[in-house]
Structures are given as C-alpha cells and as structure tokens.
C-alpha positions in Angstrom: 43.1 -137.3 -7.7 39.3 -137.4 -8.0 37.4 -140.0 -5.9 35.3 -142.5 -7.8 37.4 -142.7 -10.9 38.2 -146.1 -12.4 41.8 -147.3 -12.2 42.3 -146.4 -15.9 40.9 -142.9 -15.4 43.0 -142.5 -12.3 46.1 -143.3 -14.3 45.1 -140.9 -17.0 44.4 -138.1 -14.5 47.8 -138.7 -12.9 49.6 -138.5 -16.2 47.7 -135.3 -17.0 48.8 -133.8 -13.6 52.4 -134.8 -14.2 52.4 -133.4 -17.7 51.8 -129.9 -16.2 55.0 -130.2 -14.1 58.7 -130.3 -14.9 59.8 -133.8 -14.0 63.5 -134.9 -13.8 64.4 -138.6 -13.7 67.9 -139.1 -12.1 69.3 -142.5 -12.6 71.4 -143.4 -9.6 74.0 -146.3 -9.6 76.4 -145.3 -6.9 79.1 -143.8 -9.1 80.4 -140.2 -8.6 79.1 -139.3 -12.0 75.6 -140.3 -11.1 75.7 -138.1 -8.0 77.1 -135.3 -10.1 74.0 -135.7 -12.2 71.9 -135.4 -9.1 73.6 -132.1 -8.2 72.6 -130.7 -11.6 69.0 -131.9 -11.0 69.0 -130.3 -7.6 70.1 -127.0 -9.2 67.5 -127.2 -12.0 64.7 -128.5 -9.8 64.6 -125.8 -7.1 61.1 -124.4 -7.9 57.8 -125.9 -6.6 56.8 -126.7 -10.1 59.6 -129.3 -10.5 59.6 -132.9 -9.3 62.8 -134.9 -8.8 62.6 -138.7 -9.1 65.6 -140.8 -8.1 65.7 -144.3 -9.6 67.9 -147.3 -9.1 67.2 -150.2 -11.4 67.8 -153.6 -9.9 67.9 -156.7 -12.2 65.5 -159.4 -11.2 66.6 -161.7 -8.4 69.8 -159.6 -7.8 71.2 -160.0 -4.4 68.1 -161.4 -2.7 69.7 -163.3 0.2 67.2 -162.0 2.7 64.4 -163.8 4.6 60.7 -163.3 3.9 60.3 -160.9 6.9 63.0 -158.6 5.6 61.4 -158.5 2.2 58.1 -157.6 3.8 59.7 -154.9 5.8 61.5 -153.6 2.7 58.2 -153.4 0.9 56.6 -151.4 3.8 59.5 -148.9 4.1 62.6 -149.7 2.2 64.6 -146.7 3.6 63.9 -146.7 7.4 65.3 -150.1 8.3 68.9 -149.9 7.2 68.6 -153.0 5.0 71.6 -153.6 2.7 69.4 -154.3 -0.3 70.8 -153.4 -3.7 70.3 -149.8 -4.5 68.8 -148.8 -1.1 72.0 -147.2 0.2 72.4 -145.3 -3.1 68.9 -143.9 -3.0 69.4 -142.9 0.7 72.6 -141.1 -0.2 70.8 -139.3 -2.9 68.0 -138.3 -0.6 70.5 -137.0 2.0 72.1 -134.8 -0.8 68.8 -133.3 -1.7 68.0 -132.6 2.0 71.4 -131.0 2.4 70.7 -128.8 -0.6 67.4 -127.6 1.0 65.0 -129.6 -1.1 63.1 -131.2 1.7 62.2 -130.4 5.3 60.5 -132.4 8.1 56.9 -131.3 7.2 56.7 -133.3 4.0 54.3 -136.2 3.8 55.5 -139.6 2.6 53.6 -142.4 0.8 55.1 -145.9 0.3 54.0 -148.0 -2.7 54.8 -151.6 -3.7 54.0 -153.3 -7.0 54.7 -157.0 -7.9 56.6 -157.3 -11.1 58.4 -160.0 -13.0 57.6 -162.6 -10.3 60.4 -161.1 -8.2 60.1 -161.3 -4.4 61.0 -157.6 -3.9 59.2 -156.1 -6.9 59.0 -152.3 -7.5 59.1 -150.1 -4.4 58.6 -146.3 -4.2 58.7 -143.7 -1.5 57.1 -140.4 -2.5 57.7 -137.3 -0.4 55.2 -134.5 -1.2 55.0 -130.9 0.0 51.7 -129.0 0.3 52.9 -126.9 -2.7 52.6 -130.0 -4.8 56.3 -130.6 -5.2 57.4 -134.2 -5.0 60.7 -136.0 -4.4 60.5 -139.7 -5.2 62.8 -142.6 -4.5 62.2 -145.6 -6.8 63.8 -149.0 -6.3 62.8 -150.6 -9.7 63.1 -154.2 -10.8 63.6 -155.1 -14.4 65.2 -157.8 -16.6 68.0 -155.3 -17.4 68.9 -151.8 -16.5 68.2 -150.2 -19.9 64.7 -151.6 -20.1 64.1 -150.6 -16.5 65.0 -147.0 -17.1 63.0 -146.7 -20.4 60.0 -148.4 -18.6 60.3 -145.8 -15.9 60.0 -143.1 -18.5 56.7 -144.7 -19.7 55.4 -144.4 -16.2 56.3 -140.7 -16.2 56.3 -138.8 -18.3 59.6 -136.9 -17.8 61.0 -133.7 -19.2 64.6 -134.6 -18.5 66.6 -137.7 -17.8 70.0 -137.5 -16.1 72.6 -140.2 -16.1 76.2 -140.4 -15.0 78.8 -140.6 -17.8 80.0 -144.2 -18.5 83.6 -145.3 -18.5 83.4 -146.1 -22.2 81.4 -144.9 -25.2 81.3 -146.9 -28.4 81.3 -145.5 -31.9 77.9 -145.2 -33.5 77.9 -148.2 -35.7 79.4 -150.5 -33.1 77.1 -149.1 -30.5 74.2 -150.7 -32.3 75.4 -154.1 -30.9 77.7 -153.2 -28.1 76.6 -150.0 -26.3 76.6 -149.6 -22.5 73.6 -148.6 -20.4 74.0 -144.9 -20.7 74.7 -144.9 -24.4 71.6 -147.0 -25.1 69.4 -144.9 -23.0 70.8 -141.7 -24.6 69.9 -143.1 -28.0 66.4 -144.4 -27.2 65.1 -141.9 -24.7 62.1 -139.8 -26.0 63.0 -136.9 -23.7 66.0 -134.6 -23.3 69.0 -136.5 -21.8 71.9 -135.2 -19.7 75.2 -137.2 -19.5 76.8 -135.8 -16.3 80.6 -135.6 -15.7 82.4 -134.1 -12.7 83.1 -130.4 -13.2 86.7 -129.3 -13.7 86.0 -125.9 -15.2 83.0 -123.7 -14.7 82.6 -120.7 -17.1 78.8 -121.3 -17.2 76.9 -123.0 -20.0 78.0 -123.4 -23.7 74.9 -123.4 -25.8 75.4 -124.7 -29.3 73.3 -124.1 -32.4 73.6 -124.6 -36.2 70.9 -122.0 -37.0 68.2 -124.5 -38.0 64.7 -123.9 -36.6 64.9 -127.1 -34.5 68.3 -126.1 -33.1 67.1 -122.6 -32.3 64.1 -124.0 -30.5 66.4 -126.3 -28.4 68.7 -123.4 -27.7 65.7 -121.3 -26.5 64.8 -124.0 -24.0 68.4 -124.5 -22.9 68.8 -120.7 -22.4 65.7 -120.6 -20.2 67.2 -123.4 -18.1 70.6 -121.6 -17.8 68.8 -118.4 -16.8 66.8 -120.3 -14.2 70.0 -121.7 -12.8 71.7 -118.3 -12.9 74.5 -119.5 -15.2 76.3 -117.2 -17.7 75.6 -118.2 -21.3 78.1 -118.5 -24.2 76.6 -119.1 -27.7 78.6 -121.3 -30.0 78.3 -122.4 -33.6 80.7 -124.1 -36.0 81.6 -123.1 -39.5 82.9 -125.8 -41.8 85.7 -123.5 -43.2 86.9 -119.9 -43.0 84.6 -118.8 -45.8 81.6 -119.8 -43.7 82.6 -117.8 -40.6 80.4 -114.8 -41.7 77.4 -117.1 -41.9 78.2 -118.5 -38.5 78.4 -115.1 -37.0 75.0 -114.3 -38.5 73.5 -117.4 -36.9 74.8 -116.3 -33.5 73.4 -112.7 -34.0 70.0 -114.2 -34.7 70.2 -116.5 -31.7 71.3 -113.6 -29.4 68.4 -111.4 -30.6 66.0 -114.2 -30.0 67.2 -114.5 -26.4 67.1 -110.8 -25.9 63.4 -110.8 -26.7 63.0 -113.3 -23.8 65.0 -111.1 -21.5 67.9 -113.5 -21.4 71.4 -112.0 -21.6 74.4 -113.6 -23.3 77.9 -113.3 -21.9 79.7 -113.9 -25.2 79.5 -115.5 -28.7 82.0 -117.8 -30.4 82.5 -119.3 -33.9 84.6 -122.4 -34.3 85.9 -123.6 -37.6 86.3 -127.2 -38.6 84.6 -130.5 -37.6 81.6 -129.7 -35.4 82.1 -132.5 -32.9 85.8 -131.7 -32.4 85.2 -127.9 -32.2 82.3 -128.2 -29.7 84.2 -130.7 -27.4 87.3 -128.5 -27.5 85.5 -125.3 -26.7 83.4 -127.1 -24.1 86.3 -128.0 -21.8 86.1 -124.6 -20.2 82.4 -124.9 -19.3 80.3 -126.8 -16.7 77.7 -127.9 -19.3 77.4 -128.1 -23.1 74.0 -128.1 -24.6 73.3 -129.5 -28.1 70.2 -130.1 -30.2 69.0 -133.6 -31.0 69.2 -134.3 -34.7 65.5 -135.2 -34.9 66.4 -138.5 -36.6 64.5 -141.7 -35.9 66.0 -144.0 -33.4 67.3 -146.3 -36.2 68.9 -143.4 -38.0 70.6 -142.4 -34.8 72.2 -145.8 -34.7 73.2 -146.1 -38.4 73.8 -142.5 -39.5 74.9 -140.7 -36.3 74.6 -137.1 -35.2 76.7 -134.3 -33.9 74.8 -134.3 -30.6 75.4 -138.0 -30.0 79.1 -137.6 -30.9 79.5 -134.7 -28.5 77.8 -136.7 -25.7 80.3 -139.4 -26.0 83.5 -137.4 -26.6 83.1 -134.3 -24.4 85.1 -134.0 -21.2 82.3 -132.1 -19.4 78.6 -132.7 -18.9 76.3 -132.6 -22.0 72.6 -131.9 -22.3 71.0 -133.2 -25.5 67.8 -131.2 -25.9 64.8 -133.0 -27.5 
C-alpha cells in the first residue's frame, strides 16, 4: 500500500492488489459440511498466489452476554483469549485445520482489524495472517442483519474468485426457492463468482467435468480443468444427450473438449456420454466422484429464480460436492 494515498485511493489500490490474486471465501458455520468445504479450499489454495478467507457471519446482537471488557478484548484479539463468542471457536477450528495442512507456520505476521457496523457492540473483527510471499489467511467474524446479506456483503469487500459453502440439509425447488430458500441456496443463486457446495466425500474417482458444448460451457470447463490439474485430480469429461440419436453429437462435444485440454497440456482419464434428463444423468454419474463441475447458465439472477438451470438443479440434487463455474 502506498503511503500518502487518500482512504478512497487506498481502498482502490487494495482491490487492485486483490484482483491479481486467487481468493477463496470459505463460509464456516460449524457443520461438518462447512469444514469439508475448507478441506477443498486448502487443497486448491496451496500456492503463494492464493489467499484463503474464513468467514463466520453473526447476526446483530446474537449472544452478546459479555461485559464491556470482554468486548474490548475480543476486538483487540478475538482468537487468543478463549472467549466463547459466537463463531470464534469455529474460526479457530478452521485455522487449526489449515495449520495442520501446512498452510501457515510461526513466521507469519498478523494484523487485527475492527470496524463498527450496525450499531452492534462487537462489530466486524478480522485477523489477517500474512507471509512475506504475499499469501494471506484471514479469519473474519462478520456482523450483519442476516447471514445471506453478510456473506454477499463480504464478497463486495473482496473481490473473490470462489465462494465455498457447506451443503444445506434441504434445498427447495426453483420456484419455491424464490420465497423459501435457505442460506446456501440464496447465496448460490446470488453470488457473482463461482460457488462450491461442499458435501462429505464418499467416493473419489477424481473430478467429473460437465459440458454441453456451448462456448460458455467450454470456457468454464477449461477453468475447471486447470483447477483439477492444479489439485492433481484425474479428470472425466461428461456430457448428456437428450436421446440415443444425439449420442454422436455428444461424443463430438467431448472430443472437442478433450482436444482443447490437450492443447493446455491437461490429460483426460476418460469421457462419458449420458442419455436422458441432464440433471438426473449428471447427478447419477457424479456419485462416483469427489467433485462435479458445471457451468452457470449465464442467466440473470431473476431468471435463475423463475426459469431455473441445469447447474442449479445439480447443486441441489447431487450427492457429492458441486462447483458451479461462473
């Protein structure tokens, strides 16, 4: 950060710096699924060019039965005092997982930041651990009127390349979800960046990368393949033909996709064509894999609500983790 810049220019310079890095926002809520998402983030974010931000969103005035001294201490260093404030133990557990995975050593510097928000006594609190290489691990205890707005507001403070959330216990149909969606479903609909819905791994044949042959889908597949290659995961390419007569076209789509990845030096373990309903076929094939990747439909947020998409349907119905590439 350059000295002498105005607060506005400092903020713009920070966003410019962040835009040059790969930033992963992991939303932690204490569930096994959210920590499964953190394991994916730890795997993806091994390089020095990647930052990992853990966030717990705490609704305003939730659980504040502490004295003024404790609040002051929490602001100064929310992790070192063992306070049972909402979310602190979840963030600490996440940090311990990253340390165990080799993401941070003792020579990292730390900076603590507090911001008053929503008239809440605790406000927003952040601990940033930074290495000389530029890599950052951030723990954010965020305060907001509700969890969804808190997560989306955190994106605006980013930007981020990937948002990771643990799978919910329920997932509404698209029309009903307009009024009655849970936190994960709403964020998956509204997030401007790629979203991963993480589930605990039961099978692990690598990554199932899905494409329909459109340019947008192939671009998403290219980025997903780079990610799989970075994580050293075998790649299976998958497409769905509506009926048997369209199988030949589906095979041609996969041959084009495989050739595209070959030019990038990325190998493919196998290719598969399903026949039938795309959501059913992808979810059925995906049971054998650690991760399914799908391409966002490119529809506006309103159309995602009212018309639906294959990607959104797969995110809700799959039994394994799903990455929706945007």
